[in-house]
C-alpha positions in Angstrom: -35.5 -38.4 -32.9 -38.9 -37.3 -31.4 -39.2 -37.5 -27.5 -42.9 -37.6 -26.0 -43.6 -36.0 -22.6 -44.5 -38.6 -20.1 -48.0 -38.2 -19.8 -48.4 -38.4 -23.8 -46.6 -41.7 -23.5 -48.5 -43.2 -20.9 -51.8 -42.1 -23.0 -50.3 -44.1 -25.9 -49.8 -46.8 -23.9 -53.4 -47.0 -22.4 -55.2 -46.6 -25.7 -52.8 -49.3 -26.7 -54.3 -51.8 -24.1 -58.0 -50.5 -24.7 -57.6 -51.1 -28.8 -55.7 -54.7 -27.9 -59.0 -55.5 -25.8 -61.4 -54.3 -28.5 -59.6 -56.0 -31.6 -60.0 -59.3 -29.6 -64.0 -58.2 -29.3 -64.4 -57.3 -32.7 -62.8 -60.3 -34.5 -65.6 -62.3 -34.6 -67.6 -59.9 -36.8 -64.5 -58.9 -39.0 -64.0 -63.4 -39.4 -68.1 -63.2 -40.4 -67.2 -60.3 -43.3 -64.4 -62.6 -44.3 -66.4 -65.5 -45.1 -69.1 -63.2 -47.1 -66.2 -62.0 -49.0 -64.8 -65.3 -50.2 -68.4 -66.4 -51.0 -68.3 -62.9 -53.5 -64.8 -64.1 -54.9 -62.3 -62.4 -52.9 -59.6 -64.7 -51.7 -58.9 -63.1 -48.0 -57.8 -64.2 -44.7 -60.0 -64.1 -41.5 -59.0 -60.5 -41.1 -60.4 -59.5 -44.2 -56.9 -58.9 -45.8 -56.1 -59.8 -49.7 -54.2 -63.2 -49.9 -51.2 -62.6 -52.6 -50.3 -65.9 -52.8 -53.6 -66.8 -54.4 -52.9 -64.4 -57.6 -49.8 -67.2 -59.0 -50.9 -67.3 -62.4 -51.7 -63.6 -62.9 -48.3 -62.8 -61.2 -44.8 -64.6 -62.3 -43.9 -67.4 -59.7 -40.3 -65.6 -58.8 -42.2 -62.1 -58.4 -44.6 -63.6 -56.2 -42.1 -65.2 -53.7 -40.2 -62.0 -53.7 -43.4 -60.3 -52.5 -43.9 -62.6 -50.5 -40.2 -62.9 -48.9 -40.6 -58.9 -48.5 -43.7 -59.0 -46.7 -42.2 -62.0 -44.2 -39.1 -60.0 -43.5 -41.3 -56.5 -42.9 -44.1 -58.4 -40.5 -40.7 -60.0 -38.7 -39.0 -56.5 -38.2 -42.5 -55.0 -37.1 -43.1 -57.8 -34.7 -39.4 -57.6 -33.4 -39.8 -53.9 -32.7 -43.3 -54.3 -30.9 -41.8 -57.1 -28.6 -38.8 -54.7 -27.6 -40.8 -51.3 -27.4 -44.4 -50.9 -25.7 -45.0 -47.9 -27.5 -44.8 -50.0 -31.0 -46.8 -52.6 -29.7 -49.4 -50.0 -29.2 -49.0 -48.7 -31.9 -49.7 -51.8 -34.0 -52.8 -52.5 -31.7 -54.1 -49.1 -32.6 -53.4 -49.3 -36.1 -54.7 -52.7 -36.3 -57.9 -51.2 -34.5 -58.5 -48.5 -37.2 -58.1 -50.7 -40.0 -60.5 -53.7 -38.4 -63.0 -50.9 -37.5 -63.1 -49.4 -40.9 -63.5 -52.3 -42.7 -66.4 -53.8 -40.5 -67.9 -50.6 -40.4 -68.1 -50.3 -44.3 -68.9 -53.5 -44.9 -71.9 -53.7 -42.1 -72.9 -50.4 -40.7 -72.2 -47.1 -42.9 -73.5 -46.3 -46.1 -76.4 -48.3 -46.2 -74.6 -51.4 -47.2 -73.9 -50.0 -50.5 -70.1 -50.4 -50.4 -67.9 -53.4 -49.9 -64.5 -53.1 -48.1 -61.4 -55.5 -48.6 -58.0 -55.0 -46.6 -55.6 -54.6 -49.1 -53.0 -57.4 -49.5 -50.2 -56.9 -46.8 -47.6 -56.5 -49.6 -49.7 -53.5 -50.8 -50.2 -52.3 -47.1 -46.4 -52.5 -46.0 -44.1 -52.6 -49.2 -44.4 -49.3 -50.6 -48.2 -48.6 -51.7 -49.2 -47.7 -48.6 -52.9 -48.6 -48.9 -55.2 -49.7 -45.9 -58.5 -50.9 -48.1 -59.8 -51.2 -51.0 -63.2 -49.8 -51.6 -66.2 -51.3 -54.4 -69.1 -50.1 -55.1 -71.9 -53.2 -55.4 -74.3 -51.1 -57.5 -71.9 -50.2 -60.1 -69.6 -52.9 -59.7 -66.8 -50.0 -59.8 -63.9 -50.6 -57.7 -64.3 -46.9 -56.3 -61.0 -46.2 -54.0 -58.1 -47.0 -52.2 -58.2 -45.8 -48.9 -55.3 -44.8 -46.2 -56.5 -44.0 -42.8 -54.8 -42.8 -39.6 -55.2 -41.2 -36.4 -52.0 -39.2 -36.3 -51.9 -37.0 -39.3 -48.6 -35.7 -38.1 -46.8 -39.0 -39.3 -47.7 -38.7 -43.1 -46.3 -35.2 -43.3 -42.7 -37.4 -44.2 -45.1 -38.9 -46.9 -46.6 -36.0 -48.4 -45.0 -36.4 -52.0 -45.7 -39.7 -52.2 -49.4 -39.0 -51.2 -49.3 -36.1 -53.5 -48.4 -38.4 -56.4 -51.1 -41.2 -55.7 -53.7 -38.3 -55.7 -52.9 -37.4 -59.0 -52.1 -40.7 -60.6 -54.1 -43.0 -58.5 -52.8 -45.4 -55.9 -51.5 -48.4 -57.5 -52.5 -51.5 -56.1 -50.5 -54.6 -57.3 -52.8 -57.5 -55.6 -56.6 -56.2 -56.5 -59.7 -57.2 -57.7 -62.5 -55.8 -60.2 -66.3 -56.7 -60.0 -68.0 -58.6 -62.6 -71.8 -59.0 -63.5 -73.0 -62.4 -62.2 -76.4 -64.2 -63.0 -76.1 -65.4 -59.2 -77.1 -63.3 -56.3 -76.0 -60.5 -55.2 -75.3 -59.8 -59.2 -71.6 -59.7 -59.2 -68.5 -61.9 -58.5 -64.9 -60.7 -57.4 -62.3 -61.5 -60.2 -58.5 -61.2 -59.8 -57.4 -57.9 -61.2 -53.2 -57.3 -60.4 -51.5 -53.9 -61.0 -54.7 -51.8 -61.0 -54.6 -47.7 -60.2 -57.6 -46.4 -58.1 -58.9 -42.7 -57.2 -56.8 -42.6 -53.6 -58.2 -41.2 -50.2 -56.7 -40.4 -46.8 -58.5 -40.1 -44.0 -57.8 -39.0 -40.2 -59.8 -40.1 -37.3 -59.6 -38.5 -34.0 -58.4 -41.2 -31.4 -61.5 -40.5 -29.3 -63.6 -41.3 -32.2 -62.1 -44.3 -32.9 -62.1 -45.6 -29.6 -66.2 -44.7 -29.7 -66.6 -46.3 -33.0 -64.5 -49.6 -31.6 -66.4 -49.8 -28.5 -69.7 -50.0 -30.5 -68.4 -52.4 -33.0 -67.1 -54.7 -29.9 -70.4 -54.6 -28.4 -72.2 -55.5 -31.4 -74.7 -52.4 -31.4 -75.3 -49.6 -33.4 -75.9 -46.3 -31.9 -74.8 -42.6 -32.3 -71.1 -43.2 -32.8 -71.9 -45.4 -35.5 -74.2 -43.0 -37.6 -71.7 -39.7 -36.5 -68.8 -41.7 -38.5 -70.5 -42.7 -41.4 -71.5 -38.9 -41.6 -68.3 -37.7 -40.7 -66.6 -39.9 -43.6 -69.2 -39.0 -46.4 -68.0 -35.1 -45.5 -64.7 -35.8 -45.6 -64.4 -38.2 -48.5 -66.7 -35.9 -50.5 -64.5 -32.8 -49.8 -61.4 -34.3 -51.0 -63.1 -36.1 -54.1 -64.3 -32.1 -55.1 -61.0 -30.8 -54.0 -59.5 -33.7 -56.5 -62.0 -33.7 -59.2 -61.5 -29.9 -59.8 -57.3 -30.4 -59.9 -56.1 -29.3 -63.4 -52.8 -31.7 -63.2 -54.4 -35.2 -62.0 -54.9 -37.8 -64.7 -58.0 -37.6 -66.7 -59.3 -41.3 -66.2 -58.2 -40.7 -62.1 -60.1 -37.0 -62.7 -63.1 -38.5 -64.2 -63.2 -41.5 -61.4 -63.1 -38.6 -58.7 -66.1 -36.8 -60.0 -68.2 -40.4 -60.2 -67.3 -41.2 -55.9 -67.9 -37.4 -55.5 -72.1 -38.0 -57.0 -72.1 -41.4 -55.1 -71.2 -39.7 -51.9 -73.4 -36.2 -52.4 -76.3 -38.7 -53.3 -75.7 -40.6 -49.3 -75.6 -37.3 -47.6 -78.6 -36.8 -45.3 
């Protein structure tokens, strides 16, 4: 069991309160992004999260029901923990702020609007696959990556074996989408594509960095914090793609995808 010093615990609770308010303030923009994604063919809820219940057909009824029950059980567990523990509630608010900011940032503020970010289904996020977002290239129509993000790198140490496996083999995504060309604007449409494997990246935000991003997004402002976040992300993701594309043990198809990802992000550097 890990014990935090009182000042550390108080700091987390304060951050949790801050992000709880910013999450409320970011909700309108996140909802607008969800409406845009739905028009493109992604079946997502108002938080831009993929809805697995609409995969009936590609996923068998019994299997789908089992997955939805697992999600329901885990949600109940997380909610119960958050009600009992102020620190768990703070972690929940911080995690939600991270996913909201990342989704809004990619879709509306970063990378020149080239990419689309969709929050993974609750099943893929909670039940083993541990990916937060799926990233798509609106120019090449390629599903580029599965992204996991954190404000606490140390928390990932216990998962290092699973993380390394996802880097080598690609991250499994049970409820995914691909983009297909369309004659209607914007020239592509999302189509359900279950059981995908995508290049995997993990990115870490400092707490202060996330606070500035959330503050800017909640205010509906652009400014230096969002520009700096975009620059930092390009640098971090490029470094990972470069390292992964050179690793001899990575599966050939995933390795090639890391290489394509690297070229795209190198072209975005300014």
